[in-house]
N, CA, C and O of each residue as an XYZ file, in Angstrom:
340
protein
N      -8.270     20.699     -5.843
C      -6.824     20.682     -6.010
C      -6.398     19.275     -6.414
O      -6.881     18.291     -5.854
N      -5.504     19.182     -7.377
C      -4.971     17.902     -7.821
C      -3.702     17.610     -7.028
O      -2.804     18.446     -6.932
N      -3.649     16.420     -6.469
C      -2.468     16.026     -5.711
C      -1.720     14.952     -6.499
O      -2.323     13.975     -6.944
N      -0.413     15.130     -6.674
C       0.414     14.165     -7.390
C       0.761     12.985     -6.502
O       0.492     12.986     -5.301
N       1.351     11.999     -7.108
C       1.799     10.832     -6.346
C       2.912     11.232     -5.392
O       3.829     11.965     -5.764
N       2.828     10.752     -4.170
C       3.884     11.077     -3.213
C       4.963     10.005     -3.179
O       6.128     10.312     -2.924
N       4.598      8.763     -3.430
C       5.587      7.681     -3.517
C       5.239      6.791     -4.699
O       4.066      6.569     -4.996
N       6.253      6.289     -5.362
C       5.993      5.369     -6.466
C       7.259      4.626     -6.853
O       8.373      5.036     -6.525
N       7.056      3.519     -7.561
C       8.138      2.753     -8.165
C       7.732      2.471     -9.601
O       6.716      1.820     -9.849
N       8.513      2.953    -10.535
C       8.277      2.698    -11.949
C       9.398      1.810    -12.469
O      10.540      1.916    -12.023
N       9.071      0.943    -13.403
C      10.054      0.031    -13.983
C      10.265      0.439    -15.435
O       9.315      0.533    -16.211
N      11.521      0.677    -15.789
C      11.839      1.121    -17.144
C      12.734      0.140    -17.865
O      13.495     -0.608    -17.251
N      12.625      0.159    -19.186
C      13.469     -0.663    -20.055
C      13.995      0.248    -21.167
O      13.236      1.015    -21.760
N      15.279      0.159    -21.438
C      15.887      0.960    -22.499
C      15.545      0.318    -23.837
O      15.922     -0.824    -24.103
N      14.824      1.065    -24.683
C      14.483      0.572    -26.024
C      15.638      0.789    -27.003
O      15.977     -0.100    -27.784
N      16.231      1.971    -26.952
C      17.359      2.285    -27.832
C      18.129      3.440    -27.225
O      17.643      4.115    -26.318
N      19.346      3.667    -27.735
C      20.135      4.807    -27.266
C      21.104      5.243    -28.334
O      21.465      4.484    -29.233
N      21.518      6.499    -28.211
C      22.580      7.014    -29.062
C      23.651      7.585    -28.141
O      23.744      7.169    -26.987
N      24.451      8.515    -28.612
C      25.535      9.046    -27.789
C      25.059      9.950    -26.654
O      25.806     10.189    -25.705
N      23.823     10.458    -26.736
C      23.352     11.424    -25.759
C      22.039     11.065    -25.071
O      21.817     11.458    -23.926
N      21.168     10.326    -25.750
C      19.828     10.057    -25.231
C      19.470      8.575    -25.297
O      19.999      7.822    -26.114
N      18.555      8.179    -24.412
C      17.986      6.828    -24.434
C      16.474      6.958    -24.597
O      15.837      7.766    -23.921
N      15.915      6.170    -25.484
C      14.464      6.069    -25.600
C      14.052      4.906    -24.719
O      14.547      3.790    -24.875
N      13.134      5.174    -23.783
C      12.790      4.170    -22.780
C      11.296      3.917    -22.741
O      10.489      4.759    -23.135
N      10.954      2.745    -22.259
C       9.570      2.360    -21.996
C       9.433      2.305    -20.485
O      10.253      1.684    -19.809
N       8.400      2.951    -19.946
C       8.219      3.008    -18.501
C       6.875      2.376    -18.138
O       5.829      2.750    -18.670
N       6.929      1.414    -17.227
C       5.731      0.707    -16.773
C       5.477      0.998    -15.308
O       6.403      1.221    -14.528
N       4.207      0.992    -14.953
C       3.838      1.098    -13.553
C       4.077     -0.245    -12.881
O       4.248     -1.259    -13.557
N       4.089     -0.253    -11.579
C       4.232     -1.494    -10.822
C       3.035     -1.605     -9.879
O       2.997     -0.872     -8.891
N       2.078     -2.459    -10.121
C       2.009     -3.514    -11.134
C       1.777     -2.931    -12.533
O       1.253     -1.829    -12.696
N       2.184     -3.702    -13.517
C       2.110     -3.261    -14.913
C       0.672     -3.017    -15.352
O      -0.255     -3.687    -14.896
N       0.506     -2.053    -16.238
C      -0.799     -1.765    -16.835
C      -0.744     -2.171    -18.309
O       0.296     -2.596    -18.813
N      -1.879     -2.032    -18.983
C      -1.930     -2.410    -20.399
C      -1.105     -1.485    -21.284
O      -0.615     -1.908    -22.331
N      -0.948     -0.241    -20.881
C      -0.274      0.756    -21.711
C       0.982      1.263    -21.018
O       0.909      1.814    -19.919
N       2.123      1.079    -21.649
C       3.383      1.594    -21.109
C       3.592      3.018    -21.590
O       3.105      3.401    -22.654
N       4.319      3.801    -20.803
C       4.689      5.150    -21.214
C       6.027      5.105    -21.934
O       6.803      4.165    -21.766
N       6.287      6.120    -22.733
C       7.558      6.218    -23.444
C       8.169      7.584    -23.168
O       7.455      8.574    -23.013
N       9.487      7.629    -23.107
C      10.181      8.888    -22.850
C      11.549      8.856    -23.516
O      12.104      7.792    -23.792
N      12.068     10.032    -23.763
C      13.446     10.185    -24.214
C      14.184     10.844    -23.059
O      13.839     11.949    -22.641
N      15.201     10.162    -22.547
C      15.928     10.637    -21.373
C      17.398     10.839    -21.711
O      17.974     10.057    -22.467
N      18.010     11.886    -21.156
C      19.448     12.050    -21.385
C      20.225     10.954    -20.670
O      19.854     10.542    -19.571
N      21.283     10.488    -21.280
C      22.104      9.445    -20.651
C      22.686      9.920    -19.327
O      22.979      9.108    -18.449
N      22.854     11.224    -19.180
C      23.386     11.774    -17.930
C      22.427     11.588    -16.755
O      22.831     11.755    -15.605
N      21.169     11.246    -17.021
C      20.204     11.008    -15.946
C      20.420      9.651    -15.272
O      19.946      9.421    -14.160
N      21.134      8.761    -15.951
C      21.367      7.416    -15.412
C      22.658      7.385    -14.606
O      23.669      7.932    -15.047
N      22.645      6.751    -13.427
C      23.865      6.658    -12.623
C      24.778      5.506    -13.056
O      25.704      5.139    -12.333
N      24.514      4.937    -14.238
C      25.290      3.806    -14.736
C      25.293      3.853    -16.260
O      24.573      4.642    -16.873
N      26.104      3.007    -16.850
C      26.083      2.841    -18.310
C      24.853      1.999    -18.649
O      24.590      0.994    -17.988
N      24.103      2.397    -19.667
C      22.940      1.615    -20.079
C      23.091      1.197    -21.531
O      23.768      1.851    -22.325
N      22.437      0.084    -21.852
C      22.397     -0.389    -23.234
C      20.985     -0.885    -23.522
O      20.168     -1.041    -22.614
N      20.718     -1.124    -24.771
C      19.396     -1.582    -25.187
C      19.010     -2.843    -24.414
O      19.793     -3.790    -24.334
N      17.806     -2.853    -23.847
C      17.312     -4.003    -23.104
C      17.539     -3.929    -21.604
O      16.983     -4.736    -20.858
N      18.358     -2.960    -21.137
C      18.611     -2.833    -19.697
C      17.356     -2.383    -18.954
O      16.555     -1.599    -19.464
N      17.208     -2.897    -17.745
C      16.109     -2.512    -16.861
C      16.625     -1.519    -15.832
O      17.759     -1.627    -15.365
N      15.785     -0.553    -15.484
C      16.110      0.407    -14.435
C      14.829      0.725    -13.676
O      13.734      0.379    -14.120
N      14.969      1.382    -12.536
C      13.828      1.714    -11.698
C      13.829      3.208    -11.416
O      14.888      3.818    -11.268
N      12.647      3.792    -11.344
C      12.498      5.183    -10.919
C      11.736      5.128     -9.595
O      10.593      4.674     -9.543
N      12.380      5.594     -8.535
C      11.845      5.450     -7.184
C      11.680      6.809     -6.526
O      12.594      7.634     -6.546
N      10.516      7.036     -5.947
C      10.242      8.228     -5.138
C       9.691      7.734     -3.812
O       8.622      7.126     -3.759
N      10.435      8.003     -2.737
C      10.083      7.445     -1.430
C       9.180      8.327     -0.589
O       8.323      7.819      0.133
N       9.354      9.633     -0.668
C       8.533     10.534      0.146
C       8.091     11.721     -0.691
O       8.610     11.967     -1.780
N       7.125     12.445     -0.162
C       6.606     13.616     -0.854
C       7.682     14.689     -1.021
O       7.643     15.465     -1.975
N       8.632     14.733     -0.102
C       9.647     15.789     -0.103
C      10.911     15.453     -0.881
O      11.793     16.303     -1.000
N      11.027     14.239     -1.415
C      12.239     13.861     -2.145
C      11.975     13.822     -3.639
O      10.843     13.632     -4.085
N      13.040     14.005     -4.396
C      12.951     13.889     -5.851
C      13.039     12.412     -6.234
O      13.658     11.626     -5.518
N      12.430     12.030     -7.348
C      12.597     10.651     -7.828
C      14.068     10.383     -8.177
O      14.777     11.278     -8.636
N      14.507      9.160     -7.956
C      15.874      8.760     -8.307
C      15.820      7.569     -9.258
O      14.901      6.751     -9.204
N      16.816      7.490    -10.122
C      16.930      6.363    -11.041
C      17.921      5.379    -10.437
O      19.026      5.755    -10.047
N      17.518      4.124    -10.366
C      18.359      3.059     -9.828
C      18.574      2.034    -10.930
O      17.613      1.542    -11.521
N      19.810      1.717    -11.204
C      20.118      0.716    -12.220
C      19.859     -0.680    -11.671
O      20.030     -0.919    -10.475
N      19.452     -1.592    -12.529
C      19.111     -2.937    -12.082
C      20.281     -3.622    -11.396
O      20.087     -4.313    -10.396
N      21.496     -3.444    -11.914
C      22.671     -4.070    -11.301
C      22.833     -3.634     -9.856
O      23.106     -4.459     -8.983
N      22.665     -2.343     -9.598
C      22.793     -1.824     -8.232
C      21.649     -2.345     -7.364
O      21.859     -2.694     -6.203
N      20.436     -2.397     -7.928
C      19.271     -2.892     -7.202
C      19.476     -4.361     -6.825
O      19.201     -4.753     -5.692
N      19.955     -5.169     -7.768
C      20.195     -6.595     -7.511
C      21.288     -6.784     -6.460
O      21.177     -7.664     -5.606
N      22.347     -5.963     -6.516
C      23.430     -6.067     -5.540
C      22.922     -5.745     -4.137
O      23.304     -6.412     -3.175
N      22.071     -4.737     -4.010
C      21.496     -4.369     -2.716
C      20.627     -5.499     -2.188
O      20.655     -5.803     -0.996
N      19.862     -6.115     -3.062
C      18.995     -7.223     -2.675
C      19.825     -8.407     -2.182
O      19.459     -9.049     -1.198
N      20.938     -8.703     -2.855
C      21.801     -9.818     -2.462
C      22.439     -9.570     -1.098
O      22.559    -10.493     -0.293
N      22.848     -8.327     -0.833
C      23.455     -7.986      0.456
C      22.451     -8.216      1.567
O      22.812     -8.752      2.615
N      21.205     -7.828      1.369
C      20.172     -8.035      2.397
C      19.916     -9.510      2.642
O      19.601     -9.896      3.768
N      20.042    -10.344      1.620
C      19.755    -11.774      1.745
C      20.902    -12.571      2.338
O      20.710    -13.733      2.695
N      22.092    -11.987      2.457
C      23.246    -12.705      2.953
C      23.022    -13.190      4.387
O      23.417    -14.308      4.719
N      22.407    -12.389      5.232
C      22.219    -12.753      6.630
C      21.035    -13.656      6.899
O      20.821    -14.074      8.037
N      20.267    -13.961      5.874
C      19.056    -14.789      6.091
C      19.363    -16.265      6.040
O      18.464    -17.089      6.201
């Protein structure tokens, strides 16, 4: 039996976009020699994206669906955690 990944973090970069879709490059973390490419609907992103934007695809547990996190939101969360340090 083949078992899929239960948790992962992928790092994506928007290569181009039109009114409906974004062509993206997806890298593993840590990066490998070969990046994956995908065409994703803009509705899949929880934010406005433009060429060159970074985003993350995160799956925390076997029972949850992967979620897309925009870099701006990720950076804001990181800053909030660092405020008390």
